[in-house]
CHARMM-style PDB file with segment names, atoms N, HN, CA, C and O in Angstrom:
ATOM      1  N   MET     1      17.032  -3.507  -7.968  1.00  0.00      PROA
ATOM      2  CA  MET     1      15.971  -4.243  -8.605  1.00  0.00      PROA
ATOM      3  C   MET     1      14.649  -3.896  -7.927  1.00  0.00      PROA
ATOM      4  O   MET     1      14.559  -3.906  -6.699  1.00  0.00      PROA
ATOM      5  N   LYS     2      13.644  -3.596  -8.705  1.00  0.00      PROA
ATOM      6  HN  LYS     2      13.717  -3.588  -9.703  1.00  0.00      PROA
ATOM      7  CA  LYS     2      12.344  -3.193  -8.181  1.00  0.00      PROA
ATOM      8  C   LYS     2      11.444  -4.413  -8.070  1.00  0.00      PROA
ATOM      9  O   LYS     2      11.310  -5.181  -9.023  1.00  0.00      PROA
ATOM     10  N   THR     3      10.827  -4.592  -6.907  1.00  0.00      PROA
ATOM     11  HN  THR     3      10.935  -3.969  -6.133  1.00  0.00      PROA
ATOM     12  CA  THR     3       9.922  -5.703  -6.674  1.00  0.00      PROA
ATOM     13  C   THR     3       8.494  -5.181  -6.672  1.00  0.00      PROA
ATOM     14  O   THR     3       8.176  -4.215  -5.978  1.00  0.00      PROA
ATOM     15  N   ILE     4       7.658  -5.810  -7.435  1.00  0.00      PROA
ATOM     16  HN  ILE     4       7.916  -6.595  -7.998  1.00  0.00      PROA
ATOM     17  CA  ILE     4       6.253  -5.415  -7.507  1.00  0.00      PROA
ATOM     18  C   ILE     4       5.420  -6.470  -6.794  1.00  0.00      PROA
ATOM     19  O   ILE     4       5.471  -7.653  -7.131  1.00  0.00      PROA
ATOM     20  N   LEU     5       4.655  -6.027  -5.804  1.00  0.00      PROA
ATOM     21  HN  LEU     5       4.614  -5.066  -5.530  1.00  0.00      PROA
ATOM     22  CA  LEU     5       3.773  -6.917  -5.070  1.00  0.00      PROA
ATOM     23  C   LEU     5       2.342  -6.652  -5.508  1.00  0.00      PROA
ATOM     24  O   LEU     5       1.928  -5.501  -5.641  1.00  0.00      PROA
ATOM     25  N   LYS     6       1.598  -7.711  -5.729  1.00  0.00      PROA
ATOM     26  HN  LYS     6       1.934  -8.647  -5.622  1.00  0.00      PROA
ATOM     27  CA  LYS     6       0.205  -7.558  -6.138  1.00  0.00      PROA
ATOM     28  C   LYS     6      -0.697  -8.219  -5.103  1.00  0.00      PROA
ATOM     29  O   LYS     6      -0.337  -9.232  -4.501  1.00  0.00      PROA
ATOM     30  N   VAL     7      -1.870  -7.632  -4.906  1.00  0.00      PROA
ATOM     31  HN  VAL     7      -2.162  -6.809  -5.395  1.00  0.00      PROA
ATOM     32  CA  VAL     7      -2.836  -8.149  -3.951  1.00  0.00      PROA
ATOM     33  C   VAL     7      -3.798  -9.063  -4.697  1.00  0.00      PROA
ATOM     34  O   VAL     7      -4.359  -8.688  -5.726  1.00  0.00      PROA
ATOM     35  N   ASN     8      -3.976 -10.249  -4.170  1.00  0.00      PROA
ATOM     36  HN  ASN     8      -3.520 -10.553  -3.334  1.00  0.00      PROA
ATOM     37  CA  ASN     8      -4.962 -11.162  -4.733  1.00  0.00      PROA
ATOM     38  C   ASN     8      -6.313 -10.810  -4.117  1.00  0.00      PROA
ATOM     39  O   ASN     8      -6.577 -11.148  -2.963  1.00  0.00      PROA
ATOM     40  N   ARG     9      -7.150 -10.148  -4.866  1.00  0.00      PROA
ATOM     41  HN  ARG     9      -6.935  -9.874  -5.804  1.00  0.00      PROA
ATOM     42  CA  ARG     9      -8.425  -9.671  -4.340  1.00  0.00      PROA
ATOM     43  C   ARG     9      -9.526 -10.721  -4.440  1.00  0.00      PROA
ATOM     44  O   ARG     9     -10.666 -10.450  -4.062  1.00  0.00      PROA
ATOM     45  N   LYS    10      -9.214 -11.897  -4.932  1.00  0.00      PROA
ATOM     46  HN  LYS    10      -8.289 -12.118  -5.238  1.00  0.00      PROA
ATOM     47  CA  LYS    10     -10.218 -12.938  -5.070  1.00  0.00      PROA
ATOM     48  C   LYS    10     -10.403 -13.749  -3.793  1.00  0.00      PROA
ATOM     49  O   LYS    10     -11.415 -14.431  -3.631  1.00  0.00      PROA
ATOM     50  N   ILE    11      -9.439 -13.679  -2.895  1.00  0.00      PROA
ATOM     51  HN  ILE    11      -8.617 -13.126  -3.027  1.00  0.00      PROA
ATOM     52  CA  ILE    11      -9.525 -14.430  -1.645  1.00  0.00      PROA
ATOM     53  C   ILE    11     -10.205 -13.564  -0.600  1.00  0.00      PROA
ATOM     54  O   ILE    11      -9.759 -12.452  -0.318  1.00  0.00      PROA
ATOM     55  N   ILE    12     -11.268 -14.068  -0.037  1.00  0.00      PROA
ATOM     56  HN  ILE    12     -11.630 -14.971  -0.266  1.00  0.00      PROA
ATOM     57  CA  ILE    12     -12.017 -13.335   0.994  1.00  0.00      PROA
ATOM     58  C   ILE    12     -12.086 -14.217   2.233  1.00  0.00      PROA
ATOM     59  O   ILE    12     -12.514 -15.369   2.170  1.00  0.00      PROA
ATOM     60  N   LYS    13     -11.661 -13.662   3.350  1.00  0.00      PROA
ATOM     61  HN  LYS    13     -11.313 -12.726   3.401  1.00  0.00      PROA
ATOM     62  CA  LYS    13     -11.739 -14.370   4.617  1.00  0.00      PROA
ATOM     63  C   LYS    13     -12.684 -13.608   5.523  1.00  0.00      PROA
ATOM     64  O   LYS    13     -12.515 -12.410   5.747  1.00  0.00      PROA
ATOM     65  N   LYS    14     -13.674 -14.306   6.041  1.00  0.00      PROA
ATOM     66  HN  LYS    14     -13.811 -15.279   5.859  1.00  0.00      PROA
ATOM     67  CA  LYS    14     -14.614 -13.691   6.971  1.00  0.00      PROA
ATOM     68  C   LYS    14     -14.241 -14.107   8.383  1.00  0.00      PROA
ATOM     69  O   LYS    14     -13.980 -15.279   8.653  1.00  0.00      PROA
ATOM     70  N   GLU    15     -14.219 -13.133   9.275  1.00  0.00      PROA
ATOM     71  HN  GLU    15     -14.431 -12.180   9.056  1.00  0.00      PROA
ATOM     72  CA  GLU    15     -13.928 -13.400  10.673  1.00  0.00      PROA
ATOM     73  C   GLU    15     -14.958 -12.683  11.533  1.00  0.00      PROA
ATOM     74  O   GLU    15     -15.465 -11.620  11.174  1.00  0.00      PROA
ATOM     75  N   LYS    16     -15.248 -13.278  12.651  1.00  0.00      PROA
ATOM     76  HN  LYS    16     -14.836 -14.142  12.942  1.00  0.00      PROA
ATOM     77  CA  LYS    16     -16.193 -12.657  13.571  1.00  0.00      PROA
ATOM     78  C   LYS    16     -15.547 -11.443  14.216  1.00  0.00      PROA
ATOM     79  O   LYS    16     -14.348 -11.440  14.494  1.00  0.00      PROA
ATOM     80  N   ILE    17     -16.347 -10.415  14.452  1.00  0.00      PROA
ATOM     81  HN  ILE    17     -17.321 -10.417  14.226  1.00  0.00      PROA
ATOM     82  CA  ILE    17     -15.845  -9.183  15.049  1.00  0.00      PROA
ATOM     83  C   ILE    17     -15.319  -9.444  16.459  1.00  0.00      PROA
ATOM     84  O   ILE    17     -14.386  -8.778  16.909  1.00  0.00      PROA
ATOM     85  N   GLU    18     -15.912 -10.405  17.151  1.00  0.00      PROA
ATOM     86  HN  GLU    18     -16.670 -10.945  16.786  1.00  0.00      PROA
ATOM     87  CA  GLU    18     -15.473 -10.697  18.512  1.00  0.00      PROA
ATOM     88  C   GLU    18     -14.033 -11.221  18.536  1.00  0.00      PROA
ATOM     89  O   GLU    18     -13.341 -11.064  19.542  1.00  0.00      PROA
ATOM     90  N   ASN    19     -13.576 -11.835  17.451  1.00  0.00      PROA
ATOM     91  HN  ASN    19     -14.137 -11.963  16.634  1.00  0.00      PROA
ATOM     92  CA  ASN    19     -12.233 -12.413  17.418  1.00  0.00      PROA
ATOM     93  C   ASN    19     -11.155 -11.345  17.271  1.00  0.00      PROA
ATOM     94  O   ASN    19     -10.047 -11.515  17.779  1.00  0.00      PROA
ATOM     95  N   ILE    20     -11.457 -10.266  16.596  1.00  0.00      PROA
ATOM     96  HN  ILE    20     -12.357 -10.127  16.183  1.00  0.00      PROA
ATOM     97  CA  ILE    20     -10.479  -9.199  16.394  1.00  0.00      PROA
ATOM     98  C   ILE    20     -11.076  -7.910  16.939  1.00  0.00      PROA
ATOM     99  O   ILE    20     -12.103  -7.436  16.454  1.00  0.00      PROA
ATOM    100  N   HSD    21     -10.426  -7.349  17.949  1.00  0.00      PROA
ATOM    101  HN  HSD    21      -9.592  -7.734  18.343  1.00  0.00      PROA
ATOM    102  CA  HSD    21     -11.002  -6.202  18.643  1.00  0.00      PROA
ATOM    103  C   HSD    21     -10.585  -4.865  18.042  1.00  0.00      PROA
ATOM    104  O   HSD    21     -11.344  -3.899  18.117  1.00  0.00      PROA
ATOM    105  N   THR    22      -9.403  -4.786  17.451  1.00  0.00      PROA
ATOM    106  HN  THR    22      -8.786  -5.571  17.389  1.00  0.00      PROA
ATOM    107  CA  THR    22      -8.949  -3.511  16.905  1.00  0.00      PROA
ATOM    108  C   THR    22      -8.313  -3.727  15.537  1.00  0.00      PROA
ATOM    109  O   THR    22      -7.965  -4.851  15.176  1.00  0.00      PROA
ATOM    110  N   ASP    23      -8.164  -2.646  14.781  1.00  0.00      PROA
ATOM    111  HN  ASP    23      -8.446  -1.733  15.075  1.00  0.00      PROA
ATOM    112  CA  ASP    23      -7.461  -2.712  13.509  1.00  0.00      PROA
ATOM    113  C   ASP    23      -6.008  -3.116  13.723  1.00  0.00      PROA
ATOM    114  O   ASP    23      -5.444  -3.882  12.941  1.00  0.00      PROA
ATOM    115  N   PHE    24      -5.409  -2.595  14.788  1.00  0.00      PROA
ATOM    116  HN  PHE    24      -5.867  -1.973  15.423  1.00  0.00      PROA
ATOM    117  CA  PHE    24      -4.015  -2.925  15.081  1.00  0.00      PROA
ATOM    118  C   PHE    24      -3.844  -4.430  15.292  1.00  0.00      PROA
ATOM    119  O   PHE    24      -2.898  -5.029  14.782  1.00  0.00      PROA
ATOM    120  N   ALA    25      -4.751  -5.027  16.036  1.00  0.00      PROA
ATOM    121  HN  ALA    25      -5.519  -4.540  16.451  1.00  0.00      PROA
ATOM    122  CA  ALA    25      -4.671  -6.469  16.287  1.00  0.00      PROA
ATOM    123  C   ALA    25      -4.852  -7.248  14.981  1.00  0.00      PROA
ATOM    124  O   ALA    25      -4.192  -8.264  14.764  1.00  0.00      PROA
ATOM    125  N   TYR    26      -5.740  -6.773  14.122  1.00  0.00      PROA
ATOM    126  HN  TYR    26      -6.276  -5.948  14.298  1.00  0.00      PROA
ATOM    127  CA  TYR    26      -5.954  -7.435  12.836  1.00  0.00      PROA
ATOM    128  C   TYR    26      -4.677  -7.415  11.997  1.00  0.00      PROA
ATOM    129  O   TYR    26      -4.262  -8.443  11.463  1.00  0.00      PROA
ATOM    130  N   TRP    27      -4.055  -6.237  11.885  1.00  0.00      PROA
ATOM    131  HN  TRP    27      -4.392  -5.401  12.319  1.00  0.00      PROA
ATOM    132  CA  TRP    27      -2.863  -6.130  11.047  1.00  0.00      PROA
ATOM    133  C   TRP    27      -1.668  -6.837  11.653  1.00  0.00      PROA
ATOM    134  O   TRP    27      -0.760  -7.232  10.922  1.00  0.00      PROA
ATOM    135  N   GLN    28      -1.640  -7.010  12.959  1.00  0.00      PROA
ATOM    136  HN  GLN    28      -2.379  -6.689  13.553  1.00  0.00      PROA
ATOM    137  CA  GLN    28      -0.561  -7.757  13.588  1.00  0.00      PROA
ATOM    138  C   GLN    28      -0.639  -9.239  13.231  1.00  0.00      PROA
ATOM    139  O   GLN    28       0.371  -9.941  13.285  1.00  0.00      PROA
ATOM    140  N   THR    29      -1.824  -9.721  12.869  1.00  0.00      PROA
ATOM    141  HN  THR    29      -2.645  -9.151  12.826  1.00  0.00      PROA
ATOM    142  CA  THR    29      -1.964 -11.129  12.484  1.00  0.00      PROA
ATOM    143  C   THR    29      -1.460 -11.382  11.071  1.00  0.00      PROA
ATOM    144  O   THR    29      -1.242 -12.534  10.697  1.00  0.00      PROA
ATOM    145  N   LYS    30      -1.269 -10.333  10.278  1.00  0.00      PROA
ATOM    146  HN  LYS    30      -1.447  -9.397  10.582  1.00  0.00      PROA
ATOM    147  CA  LYS    30      -0.820 -10.471   8.891  1.00  0.00      PROA
ATOM    148  C   LYS    30       0.703 -10.429   8.822  1.00  0.00      PROA
ATOM    149  O   LYS    30       1.358  -9.839   9.682  1.00  0.00      PROA
ATOM    150  N   SER    31       1.254 -11.055   7.797  1.00  0.00      PROA
ATOM    151  HN  SER    31       0.723 -11.534   7.099  1.00  0.00      PROA
ATOM    152  CA  SER    31       2.712 -11.017   7.616  1.00  0.00      PROA
ATOM    153  C   SER    31       3.116  -9.639   7.115  1.00  0.00      PROA
ATOM    154  O   SER    31       2.283  -8.870   6.634  1.00  0.00      PROA
ATOM    155  N   TYR    32       4.410  -9.334   7.234  1.00  0.00      PROA
ATOM    156  HN  TYR    32       5.087  -9.958   7.624  1.00  0.00      PROA
ATOM    157  CA  TYR    32       4.863  -8.010   6.802  1.00  0.00      PROA
ATOM    158  C   TYR    32       4.689  -7.832   5.302  1.00  0.00      PROA
ATOM    159  O   TYR    32       4.469  -6.708   4.849  1.00  0.00      PROA
ATOM    160  N   LEU    33       4.780  -8.896   4.515  1.00  0.00      PROA
ATOM    161  HN  LEU    33       4.959  -9.809   4.883  1.00  0.00      PROA
ATOM    162  CA  LEU    33       4.565  -8.786   3.069  1.00  0.00      PROA
ATOM    163  C   LEU    33       3.110  -8.461   2.742  1.00  0.00      PROA
ATOM    164  O   LEU    33       2.834  -7.681   1.830  1.00  0.00      PROA
ATOM    165  N   GLU    34       2.187  -9.054   3.481  1.00  0.00      PROA
ATOM    166  HN  GLU    34       2.411  -9.687   4.222  1.00  0.00      PROA
ATOM    167  CA  GLU    34       0.768  -8.742   3.280  1.00  0.00      PROA
ATOM    168  C   GLU    34       0.471  -7.296   3.663  1.00  0.00      PROA
ATOM    169  O   GLU    34      -0.309  -6.619   2.993  1.00  0.00      PROA
ATOM    170  N   ARG    35       1.093  -6.828   4.738  1.00  0.00      PROA
ATOM    171  HN  ARG    35       1.726  -7.378   5.282  1.00  0.00      PROA
ATOM    172  CA  ARG    35       0.878  -5.434   5.157  1.00  0.00      PROA
ATOM    173  C   ARG    35       1.457  -4.460   4.143  1.00  0.00      PROA
ATOM    174  O   ARG    35       0.818  -3.463   3.808  1.00  0.00      PROA
ATOM    175  N   LEU    36       2.664  -4.739   3.648  1.00  0.00      PROA
ATOM    176  HN  LEU    36       3.183  -5.549   3.919  1.00  0.00      PROA
ATOM    177  CA  LEU    36       3.262  -3.873   2.629  1.00  0.00      PROA
ATOM    178  C   LEU    36       2.455  -3.886   1.344  1.00  0.00      PROA
ATOM    179  O   LEU    36       2.285  -2.853   0.696  1.00  0.00      PROA
ATOM    180  N   SER    37       1.963  -5.053   0.982  1.00  0.00      PROA
ATOM    181  HN  SER    37       2.101  -5.892   1.508  1.00  0.00      PROA
ATOM    182  CA  SER    37       1.152  -5.168  -0.226  1.00  0.00      PROA
ATOM    183  C   SER    37      -0.139  -4.352  -0.103  1.00  0.00      PROA
ATOM    184  O   SER    37      -0.539  -3.667  -1.044  1.00  0.00      PROA
ATOM    185  N   ALA    38      -0.778  -4.431   1.051  1.00  0.00      PROA
ATOM    186  HN  ALA    38      -0.453  -4.988   1.815  1.00  0.00      PROA
ATOM    187  CA  ALA    38      -1.997  -3.647   1.288  1.00  0.00      PROA
ATOM    188  C   ALA    38      -1.701  -2.162   1.271  1.00  0.00      PROA
ATOM    189  O   ALA    38      -2.478  -1.380   0.723  1.00  0.00      PROA
ATOM    190  N   LEU    39      -0.587  -1.763   1.866  1.00  0.00      PROA
ATOM    191  HN  LEU    39       0.044  -2.399   2.311  1.00  0.00      PROA
ATOM    192  CA  LEU    39      -0.193  -0.356   1.891  1.00  0.00      PROA
ATOM    193  C   LEU    39       0.067   0.159   0.477  1.00  0.00      PROA
ATOM    194  O   LEU    39      -0.357   1.261   0.128  1.00  0.00      PROA
ATOM    195  N   GLU    40       0.755  -0.625  -0.328  1.00  0.00      PROA
ATOM    196  HN  GLU    40       1.100  -1.520  -0.045  1.00  0.00      PROA
ATOM    197  CA  GLU    40       1.027  -0.235  -1.713  1.00  0.00      PROA
ATOM    198  C   GLU    40      -0.276  -0.104  -2.504  1.00  0.00      PROA
ATOM    199  O   GLU    40      -0.427   0.812  -3.312  1.00  0.00      PROA
ATOM    200  N   SER    41      -1.202  -1.010  -2.271  1.00  0.00      PROA
ATOM    201  HN  SER    41      -1.080  -1.755  -1.615  1.00  0.00      PROA
ATOM    202  CA  SER    41      -2.501  -0.948  -2.947  1.00  0.00      PROA
ATOM    203  C   SER    41      -3.251   0.333  -2.562  1.00  0.00      PROA
ATOM    204  O   SER    41      -3.826   1.001  -3.421  1.00  0.00      PROA
ATOM    205  N   ILE    42      -3.242   0.667  -1.285  1.00  0.00      PROA
ATOM    206  HN  ILE    42      -2.774   0.125  -0.587  1.00  0.00      PROA
ATOM    207  CA  ILE    42      -3.905   1.885  -0.814  1.00  0.00      PROA
ATOM    208  C   ILE    42      -3.232   3.113  -1.413  1.00  0.00      PROA
ATOM    209  O   ILE    42      -3.913   4.056  -1.815  1.00  0.00      PROA
ATOM    210  N   ARG    43      -1.902   3.112  -1.476  1.00  0.00      PROA
ATOM    211  HN  ARG    43      -1.349   2.345  -1.149  1.00  0.00      PROA
ATOM    212  CA  ARG    43      -1.158   4.231  -2.040  1.00  0.00      PROA
ATOM    213  C   ARG    43      -1.489   4.417  -3.516  1.00  0.00      PROA
ATOM    214  O   ARG    43      -1.691   5.543  -3.969  1.00  0.00      PROA
ATOM    215  N   GLU    44      -1.547   3.325  -4.264  1.00  0.00      PROA
ATOM    216  HN  GLU    44      -1.384   2.410  -3.896  1.00  0.00      PROA
ATOM    217  CA  GLU    44      -1.880   3.414  -5.690  1.00  0.00      PROA
ATOM    218  C   GLU    44      -3.300   3.937  -5.904  1.00  0.00      PROA
ATOM    219  O   GLU    44      -3.531   4.767  -6.783  1.00  0.00      PROA
ATOM    220  N   GLU    45      -4.252   3.451  -5.102  1.00  0.00      PROA
ATOM    221  HN  GLU    45      -4.065   2.777  -4.388  1.00  0.00      PROA
ATOM    222  CA  GLU    45      -5.630   3.915  -5.220  1.00  0.00      PROA
ATOM    223  C   GLU    45      -5.738   5.403  -4.895  1.00  0.00      PROA
ATOM    224  O   GLU    45      -6.453   6.135  -5.579  1.00  0.00      PROA
ATOM    225  N   TYR    46      -5.040   5.851  -3.866  1.00  0.00      PROA
ATOM    226  HN  TYR    46      -4.459   5.256  -3.310  1.00  0.00      PROA
ATOM    227  CA  TYR    46      -5.066   7.263  -3.479  1.00  0.00      PROA
ATOM    228  C   TYR    46      -4.465   8.127  -4.580  1.00  0.00      PROA
ATOM    229  O   TYR    46      -5.030   9.158  -4.944  1.00  0.00      PROA
ATOM    230  N   ASN    47      -3.322   7.706  -5.109  1.00  0.00      PROA
ATOM    231  HN  ASN    47      -2.863   6.868  -4.814  1.00  0.00      PROA
ATOM    232  CA  ASN    47      -2.683   8.492  -6.166  1.00  0.00      PROA
ATOM    233  C   ASN    47      -3.543   8.557  -7.425  1.00  0.00      PROA
ATOM    234  O   ASN    47      -3.602   9.598  -8.078  1.00  0.00      PROA
ATOM    235  N   SER    48      -4.204   7.464  -7.768  1.00  0.00      PROA
ATOM    236  HN  SER    48      -4.156   6.618  -7.237  1.00  0.00      PROA
ATOM    237  CA  SER    48      -5.059   7.503  -8.950  1.00  0.00      PROA
ATOM    238  C   SER    48      -6.270   8.404  -8.720  1.00  0.00      PROA
ATOM    239  O   SER    48      -6.748   9.048  -9.654  1.00  0.00      PROA
ATOM    240  N   TRP    49      -6.766   8.453  -7.488  1.00  0.00      PROA
ATOM    241  HN  TRP    49      -6.378   7.930  -6.730  1.00  0.00      PROA
ATOM    242  CA  TRP    49      -7.893   9.329  -7.181  1.00  0.00      PROA
ATOM    243  C   TRP    49      -7.454  10.794  -7.136  1.00  0.00      PROA
ATOM    244  O   TRP    49      -8.111  11.661  -7.712  1.00  0.00      PROA
ATOM    245  N   LYS    50      -6.352  11.061  -6.456  1.00  0.00      PROA
ATOM    246  HN  LYS    50      -5.819  10.356  -5.989  1.00  0.00      PROA
ATOM    247  CA  LYS    50      -5.922  12.440  -6.250  1.00  0.00      PROA
ATOM    248  C   LYS    50      -5.266  13.047  -7.492  1.00  0.00      PROA
ATOM    249  O   LYS    50      -5.548  14.191  -7.848  1.00  0.00      PROA
ATOM    250  N   TYR    51      -4.399  12.289  -8.143  1.00  0.00      PROA
ATOM    251  HN  TYR    51      -4.170  11.360  -7.854  1.00  0.00      PROA
ATOM    252  CA  TYR    51      -3.606  12.834  -9.244  1.00  0.00      PROA
ATOM    253  C   TYR    51      -4.024  12.299 -10.604  1.00  0.00      PROA
ATOM    254  O   TYR    51      -3.375  12.599 -11.607  1.00  0.00      PROA
ATOM    255  N   ASP    52      -5.077  11.527 -10.660  1.00  0.00      PROA
ATOM    256  HN  ASP    52      -5.604  11.283  -9.846  1.00  0.00      PROA
ATOM    257  CA  ASP    52      -5.597  11.007 -11.921  1.00  0.00      PROA
ATOM    258  C   ASP    52      -4.515  10.228 -12.685  1.00  0.00      PROA
ATOM    259  O   ASP    52      -4.315  10.418 -13.884  1.00  0.00      PROA
ATOM    260  N   ASN    53      -3.823   9.342 -11.946  1.00  0.00      PROA
ATOM    261  HN  ASN    53      -3.986   9.188 -10.972  1.00  0.00      PROA
ATOM    262  CA  ASN    53      -2.767   8.487 -12.499  1.00  0.00      PROA
ATOM    263  C   ASN    53      -1.606   9.249 -13.106  1.00  0.00      PROA
ATOM    264  O   ASN    53      -0.925   8.718 -13.984  1.00  0.00      PROA
ATOM    265  N   LYS    54      -1.360  10.455 -12.677  1.00  0.00      PROA
ATOM    266  HN  LYS    54      -1.913  10.886 -11.964  1.00  0.00      PROA
ATOM    267  CA  LYS    54      -0.243  11.249 -13.185  1.00  0.00      PROA
ATOM    268  C   LYS    54       0.781  11.434 -12.071  1.00  0.00      PROA
ATOM    269  O   LYS    54       0.901  12.519 -11.502  1.00  0.00      PROA
ATOM    270  N   GLN    55       1.511  10.375 -11.764  1.00  0.00      PROA
ATOM    271  HN  GLN    55       1.413   9.493 -12.226  1.00  0.00      PROA
ATOM    272  CA  GLN    55       2.522  10.475 -10.727  1.00  0.00      PROA
ATOM    273  C   GLN    55       3.741  11.170 -11.300  1.00  0.00      PROA
ATOM    274  O   GLN    55       4.283  10.758 -12.325  1.00  0.00      PROA
ATOM    275  N   ARG    56       4.159  12.214 -10.639  1.00  0.00      PROA
ATOM    276  HN  ARG    56       3.719  12.549  -9.806  1.00  0.00      PROA
ATOM    277  CA  ARG    56       5.310  12.983 -11.082  1.00  0.00      PROA
ATOM    278  C   ARG    56       6.102  13.451  -9.875  1.00  0.00      PROA
ATOM    279  O   ARG    56       5.603  13.458  -8.750  1.00  0.00      PROA
ATOM    280  N   PHE    57       7.338  13.840 -10.123  1.00  0.00      PROA
ATOM    281  HN  PHE    57       7.744  13.834 -11.037  1.00  0.00      PROA
ATOM    282  CA  PHE    57       8.128  14.444  -9.071  1.00  0.00      PROA
ATOM    283  C   PHE    57       7.636  15.872  -8.853  1.00  0.00      PROA
ATOM    284  O   PHE    57       7.203  16.545  -9.789  1.00  0.00      PROA
ATOM    285  N   GLN    58       7.709  16.314  -7.621  1.00  0.00      PROA
ATOM    286  HN  GLN    58       8.061  15.768  -6.861  1.00  0.00      PROA
ATOM    287  CA  GLN    58       7.259  17.675  -7.327  1.00  0.00      PROA
ATOM    288  C   GLN    58       8.229  18.708  -7.863  1.00  0.00      PROA
ATOM    289  O   GLN    58       7.818  19.783  -8.302  1.00  0.00      PROA
ATOM    290  N   ARG    59       9.523  18.388  -7.830  1.00  0.00      PROA
ATOM    291  HN  ARG    59       9.857  17.515  -7.474  1.00  0.00      PROA
ATOM    292  CA  ARG    59      10.533  19.323  -8.312  1.00  0.00      PROA
ATOM    293  C   ARG    59      11.599  18.550  -9.056  1.00  0.00      PROA
ATOM    294  O   ARG    59      11.774  17.346  -8.868  1.00  0.00      PROA
ATOM    295  N   VAL    60      12.302  19.270  -9.900  1.00  0.00      PROA
ATOM    296  HN  VAL    60      12.159  20.248 -10.053  1.00  0.00      PROA
ATOM    297  CA  VAL    60      13.438  18.696 -10.592  1.00  0.00      PROA
ATOM    298  C   VAL    60      14.681  19.422 -10.115  1.00  0.00      PROA
ATOM    299  O   VAL    60      14.755  20.649 -10.170  1.00  0.00      PROA
ATOM    300  N   TYR    61      15.647  18.664  -9.651  1.00  0.00      PROA
ATOM    301  HN  TYR    61      15.587  17.666  -9.606  1.00  0.00      PROA
ATOM    302  CA  TYR    61      16.887  19.243  -9.153  1.00  0.00      PROA
ATOM    303  C   TYR    61      18.006  18.942 -10.132  1.00  0.00      PROA
ATOM    304  O   TYR    61      18.034  17.883 -10.760  1.00  0.00      PROA
ATOM    305  N   LYS    62      18.906  19.867 -10.250  1.00  0.00      PROA
ATOM    306  HN  LYS    62      18.883  20.727  -9.741  1.00  0.00      PROA
ATOM    307  CA  LYS    62      20.078  19.704 -11.103  1.00  0.00      PROA
ATOM    308  C   LYS    62      21.309  19.901 -10.238  1.00  0.00      PROA
ATOM    309  O   LYS    62      21.457  20.930  -9.580  1.00  0.00      PROA
ATOM    310  N   ILE    63      22.186  18.918 -10.239  1.00  0.00      PROA
ATOM    311  HN  ILE    63      22.067  18.082 -10.774  1.00  0.00      PROA
ATOM    312  CA  ILE    63      23.394  18.999  -9.434  1.00  0.00      PROA
ATOM    313  C   ILE    63      24.507  19.564 -10.299  1.00  0.00      PROA
ATOM    314  O   ILE    63      24.806  19.041 -11.372  1.00  0.00      PROA
ATOM    315  N   ILE    64      25.113  20.634  -9.820  1.00  0.00      PROA
ATOM    316  HN  ILE    64      24.870  21.060  -8.948  1.00  0.00      PROA
ATOM    317  CA  ILE    64      26.186  21.292 -10.562  1.00  0.00      PROA
ATOM    318  C   ILE    64      27.452  21.222  -9.731  1.00  0.00      PROA
ATOM    319  O   ILE    64      27.475  21.654  -8.579  1.00  0.00      PROA
ATOM    320  N   LYS    65      28.501  20.677 -10.320  1.00  0.00      PROA
ATOM    321  HN  LYS    65      28.482  20.326 -11.256  1.00  0.00      PROA
ATOM    322  CA  LYS    65      29.780  20.600  -9.631  1.00  0.00      PROA
ATOM    323  C   LYS    65      30.510  21.925  -9.808  1.00  0.00      PROA
ATOM    324  O   LYS    65      30.662  22.407 -10.930  1.00  0.00      PROA
ATOM    325  N   ARG    66      30.959  22.510  -8.709  1.00  0.00      PROA
ATOM    326  HN  ARG    66      30.835  22.118  -7.798  1.00  0.00      PROA
ATOM    327  CA  ARG    66      31.637  23.801  -8.769  1.00  0.00      PROA
ATOM    328  C   ARG    66      33.115  23.651  -8.580  1.00  0.00      PROA
ATOM    329  OT1 ARG    66      33.844  24.644  -8.602  1.00  0.00      PROA
TER     330      ARG     66
END
């Protein structure tokens, strides 16, 4: 079963830079579902930019029983 996670882009949280020193520390404060959701969003944006929404397999393999 395929699970689709969506990012709610309407929620904005502002934090002072002094509170979070690195990107790693920021992402450690997020749950694993939020991190996966953000990663999926970045992946979709990259693919739409690079491949113009044409996601395809690079090769097609055929398995032949001998």
